[in-house]
Residue, then its C-alpha position, 0 to 999 in steps of 0.5 A: m640375155t646378157t650378163t657381165a657377172t663372172w661364174d665366180d660372182l654368181v657362185s658367191a652370190a648364191l652362197l652368201g645370198t642375193e641380198r648381201r652380194s647382188d641386187r639381182p632377184p633370186l630368179a634372175l641369178l638362176d637365169e644368169a647361172a643357166v646362161h653361163t652353164v650353157r656357155r661353159r659347155a658349148g664354148l669349150r675350146p678343144g685342148t692342144a692335140t698331144a702326140p700319138p703314143d709310140r708304137a708298141e714293141a714287135d712281138p716275134r713269137p708265133p701267133l696262136p693257132r686259130a682254134a686256140r685263139q677262139r678258146l682263149a676268147l671263150l675263157l676270157t668271157d666266162r665270169s661264172s666262178g663263185s665262192g660257194p659249191r657249184r651246181g650243174t655240169a658245165p666246166d668252170l672256164l675261168e679256173l682253167l685259164p691259168q692252165w691254158l696260159a701255162t701251156a701257151n707259154a710253154h709253146g712260146y705263142a704270142p697273144p692275139p692283140e684284140l684279146l689283150p685288154a680282156l686278158l689284162d682285166a682278168a689279171r687285174g682281178r686275180t693276182d695269181l694270174r698275173p705272172p703267166a698272163l703277163a708272160f703271155a702278153g709280152p711287151r704289148a702289156r707294158w705298152l697298154a699299161r702306160l695308157n690305162p692306169d687300171w693296168k699299172f700292175a704290169l709296169r712293175a711286174t717282171p717283163g714278159v717273154g717278148a722283152v729283150l734284155p741285154a745278154p749277161e755278158e754285155s756288161e756295158q749294156v747291162h749296166l745301162r739297163w740297170e741304172e736307167g731301166l724301169f723297175a720291172e726291167r731292172v728286176a729281170q736284168l738282175a735275175s738274168v745276170r744272176a742265173h748266168d753269173p751270181d758274182a756279177a749280179r751281186t756286184l751289180l746290186a752292191g753298186t746301187w744298194g745304198t740308193e735303192r728304196a726299201e721295197d726295191r732293196l727287198m725285191f732285189l735281195d730276194s733275187l739272190r735266192t737263185g744261185l745262193g752260195d757262200a760268196d754271198e755271205p759278206f753282202l748279206e751280213q752287211a744287209l743285217t744292219d739295213r734300215s728296213k726290218n723286212v730287208r734284215a729279216t730276208a738277209a737273215e733267212l738267206l744266211s741261215a740257208l748257208p750252212r757254213s755261214a757265220l750266222a748259221a753257226r751262231m744260231a746253231d750254237r744258241a740252239l744246241t745250248c737249248v736242246a739236249l739228250d737226257r741219256a738216262e731218260g732217253e728223251i730230249v730236254v729243252e731249256a728255252p732262252h730266258e732273253c732275246d739279246a741284241g746279238m740274237e736280234r741282229d741275227g734276225v730273231v724277232a723279240k716280240p712274239p705274236q699274240g698268244r705265244g710265249e716269249r721263250a717258246w717263240w725265241l726257241g723256235q726261231l733259233v732251231e729253225a735257223a740252225p743247220l740241220g746237219r748239226w743235230p745228229d752229233r748232238f744226239g749221239g750220231r742218231s739219224p734224223e728218223a731216230i731223232a724225230a722218234l725220240p720223246v720230248a720232255d715237258d710238252w716241248r715236242g710240238e714247238l721243237h718239231a715245228a721248228w725242225c719242220r720249218a728248218a727242213v723246208r728252208q734248207r730243202d733237206i730231203g732226209w729231214s723232210r722224210a723223217l718228219l713226214g713219217a709213213p703215210t699210213s701212220s695212224d697219226a695223220a699229222g706225222p711224227g714231226a709236223v704239228s699240222l697238215a699245212e706243215r706236212a704239205k710244206l715238207l712234201a714239197a721238198l721231195p721229188g715229184v714222183e715220191r711226193a705223189d706216191w706218198v699222198a696216194e698212200f695217205i689218201s688210201a689210209h686216211g681218205l680225202s678229208e685231210a688230204f686237200q692241202l697235201l694234194g695242192v703241192c703235188g705236180t700236175p697233171w697228177a701221176r696215175p696212182l695219185g689220180r686213181s686214189v683220188v677218184d676211188a676215194l670220191n667214189i667211196a665217199r659217194d657210196a657211203g652217203s657222205y655230205p657231198w659239199s664237203f668234198s667240193g674243194v677236192m673235186g675242184l682240184a681234180e678238175r684242174c689236176l687230174d690227167p685228162e687221159e683218165v676220163a675213161r675211168l669216170d664213165g661209170l661214175t657219171a650215171a645217176v644212182e640211188e641215194p644211200e639211206g641216211s644220206a643228205p637230201g639231194a646228195g645223189g644228184y650233186w654227186t652225179e653232177a659233180f662227176q659229170r662236170l669232172a668228166g666234161t672238164l677233163r675232155l675240155r682240158r684235153a681239147m685245149r691241149d690239142e688246140l695248143a699243140p704246134p702244127 
């Protein structure tokens, strides 16, 4: 069959009808369309060949030991992790991948190239996995990301261990990278310079500040947290007038972390006019602000409260949170933080005031105030004298030294059990210190013997699988055997507890094997 009609002619005739646009019968039109389709498919001319991509940067790090390479392949092929309570005794391999990556990065290994696609796929689906995965993947991750849009997140992430940056003292090369590098390279370069010379990094940032995008300004400004000092105040004061709301808020937060900054002084003056000690009654009295003026807004106070919050309480909390904690003892007659936290507060303002002090202690990393607001772990008030929620208590714990933090949580579990300890365990260093690990195992055993509903402890059991010291596995041998279910316990609870302890023991043995496999020869 021969045809002189173009494909567009045939499409128009089919849309408008053969009677209006063509003298062909409908079947002839379809025959011509079929011929055109075959021609379009069979007669496609190949495109012009493009140049092959440049070779990936060399990764100078040593390769993984063979056993560790095989283990990584196994971890990357496991997709069994689910959102509900798990059954069975098999370890959750996907949940062990972050720990494996952290250990591999600590030893400075390079990844097997053939496993990089699977590693990037895993990081694509889990944002928490991206920093350690990209650090392990090194420069080849960015090379692959340029070839596959599914992995584009690697192009804006901090470069991995294999990235080569100019040394901070190489000013000419540093300025060239800062002005011409990719975003991830610029972030890494600024962080490198900041760690070496905070003033030089701030000068570098100030030179291009006016031309940066708002989201980039926010990321760059966040790098000033490293080495934050009084010399940063003029730059941060200027950032208070930035066009971006998020940039202004971050600048205000950083300034409030500088006790000698003008903003911290302004916020303290405002806060101290709202909070005072009634010496006659021996209690704290609060008079929250009646308005949020322009000066408060410039200093980072958000005028509109979230839904359900009163305006005055919202403004008070922001003022107290940004005020240097060192100003309060003088306001309360030289009392210590512990004594201040113990004072009664009039008119139901205790929750708002103490919550703001908690946020201030976390922001200012004040260990003394954190201890005071935490209180004793054995206190009958599980929320603590200052914290109004366990989430706030967990943040306060993060300010304490690691050993003290673990001992505090161990005592808390001994006094209150595990039902309220999940968030507190999450801020403890891993592997857990021996007293903390043993208190968790003992509390799980007590819960099993008491016939407690087992699925309510699945979160703590999952944490124990990832955080308990593998050397503690010997203490679990007596807990892995099947036991009779206590009278009144949930149906099937005994079997679940047995499976859970067997899985915990198996996971600890696997983590010990992973550690040994990654050990340098």
